[in-house]
C-alpha positions as CSV (number, residue, x, y, z in Angstrom):
1,M,-5.2,5.6,-4.5
2,Q,-7.2,7.8,-6.9
3,N,-6.4,8.3,-10.5
4,G,-2.9,6.8,-9.9
5,I,-2.2,9.3,-7.1
6,V,-1.4,7.9,-3.6
7,Q,-3.8,9.6,-1.2
8,G,-2.3,8.1,2.0
9,H,1.1,8.0,3.5
10,F,4.1,5.7,3.9
11,W,6.2,5.3,7.1
12,V,8.3,2.6,8.8
13,E,7.6,0.9,12.1
14,D,9.7,-1.4,14.4
15,E,8.5,-4.8,15.6
16,E,6.5,-3.2,18.4
17,G,4.6,-0.9,16.1
18,N,6.6,2.3,17.0
19,V,7.2,4.7,14.1
20,I,11.0,4.7,13.4
21,F,11.1,6.6,10.1
22,D,8.8,9.4,9.1
23,P,10.7,12.6,8.5
24,D,9.3,16.0,9.7
25,F,9.3,18.8,7.2
26,F,8.9,22.6,7.4
27,E,5.6,22.3,5.6
28,H,4.2,20.3,8.6
29,A,4.5,23.4,10.8
30,H,2.2,25.4,8.5
31,I,-0.3,22.6,8.3
32,K,-0.4,22.3,12.1
33,R,-0.7,26.1,12.6
34,V,-3.5,26.5,10.0
35,N,-5.5,23.6,11.3
36,N,-5.0,24.2,15.0
37,L,-3.1,20.9,15.5
38,T,-0.7,19.6,18.2
39,D,2.7,18.1,17.5
40,E,1.3,14.6,18.3
41,K,1.4,12.5,15.0
42,I,-1.3,9.9,14.5
43,Y,-1.4,7.0,12.1
44,K,-4.1,4.6,10.9
45,H,-3.1,1.6,8.9
46,A,-4.9,0.8,5.7
47,S,-6.4,-2.7,5.2
48,K,-3.7,-5.3,4.7
49,D,-4.7,-6.0,1.0
50,L,-4.6,-2.3,0.1
51,A,-1.4,-1.7,2.0
52,R,0.3,-4.7,0.3
53,T,-0.8,-3.6,-3.2
54,V,0.2,0.0,-2.7
55,I,3.6,-0.8,-1.0
56,M,4.4,-3.2,-3.9
57,E,3.5,-0.6,-6.5
58,Y,5.1,2.5,-5.1
59,V,7.9,1.4,-2.6
60,M,9.1,-2.0,-3.8
61,K,8.9,-1.0,-7.5
62,F,10.9,2.1,-6.8
63,M,13.5,0.1,-4.9
64,L,13.8,-2.4,-7.8
65,D,14.1,0.4,-10.3
66,V,16.9,2.0,-8.4
67,K,18.8,-1.3,-8.0
68,K,18.4,-2.1,-11.7
69,K,19.4,1.4,-12.9
70,F,22.3,2.0,-10.5
71,K,23.5,-1.6,-9.7
72,D,26.7,-1.2,-7.6
73,D,26.1,2.5,-7.0
74,V,22.9,2.2,-5.0
75,H,24.8,3.3,-1.9
76,M,25.7,6.6,-3.7
77,V,22.0,7.2,-4.6
78,V,21.0,6.6,-1.0
79,K,23.8,8.8,0.4
80,H,23.1,11.8,-1.9
81,N,19.3,11.8,-1.6
82,K,17.8,13.3,1.5
83,P,14.1,12.9,2.4
84,R,11.9,15.3,0.5
85,W,8.5,16.8,1.2
86,N,5.5,15.1,-0.3
87,C,7.7,12.1,-1.5
88,C,7.0,9.6,1.3
89,S,7.2,6.5,-1.0
90,P,10.7,7.2,-2.4
91,N,11.8,8.5,1.1
92,V,10.8,5.1,2.6
93,A,12.3,3.2,-0.3
94,L,15.7,5.0,0.0
95,Y,15.6,4.5,3.8
96,K,15.2,0.7,3.3
97,L,17.8,0.6,0.5
98,G,20.2,2.3,2.9
99,G,19.8,-0.6,5.3
100,G,17.1,0.9,7.4
101,K,15.3,-1.6,9.6
102,G,11.6,-2.0,10.2
103,K,8.3,-2.7,8.4
104,V,7.0,-0.4,5.6
105,C,3.5,0.7,6.4
106,Y,0.8,2.5,4.5
107,G,-2.3,4.3,5.7
108,S,-3.4,7.7,7.0
109,M,-1.2,10.2,8.8
110,G,-2.0,13.4,10.6
111,W,-2.0,15.0,14.0
112,K,-4.2,15.4,17.1
113,T,-6.2,18.6,17.2
114,K,-5.9,20.8,20.2
115,N,-9.4,19.7,21.3
116,G,-8.3,16.0,21.1
117,N,-9.8,14.9,17.8
118,D,-7.9,13.3,15.0
119,Y,-7.0,15.2,11.8
120,Y,-5.6,13.3,8.9
121,E,-3.7,15.4,6.3
122,F,-2.8,12.3,4.3
123,E,-5.8,10.1,4.4
124,V,-6.6,6.7,2.8
125,Y,-10.2,6.3,1.5
126,E,-11.1,2.7,1.2
């Protein structure tokens, strides 16, 4: 996090560590084309302390705010809000509010390059 801006990425994993929620967006195709990347997504977890802090600040706080503001209408908020580009924390929060299973994760996300290296578009600097 730098100047209050999240530099990394949020996603959801199952118990085995498989990514079960991280929507793809049109913009990803452009990023991959410009940077000569494959379709293979890669993830690198941030340290546990940083992840816990950032998840509490951005995902859990958003979830509590939605519950507080909309009370019994949370299901309507979830139903009428589709995932949006560059909004990974509210996307994950709404997924969880909608009953989505899994563990919220925070760290770096990107794709493999065509020559096999790692390229992180959303990178955590610790």
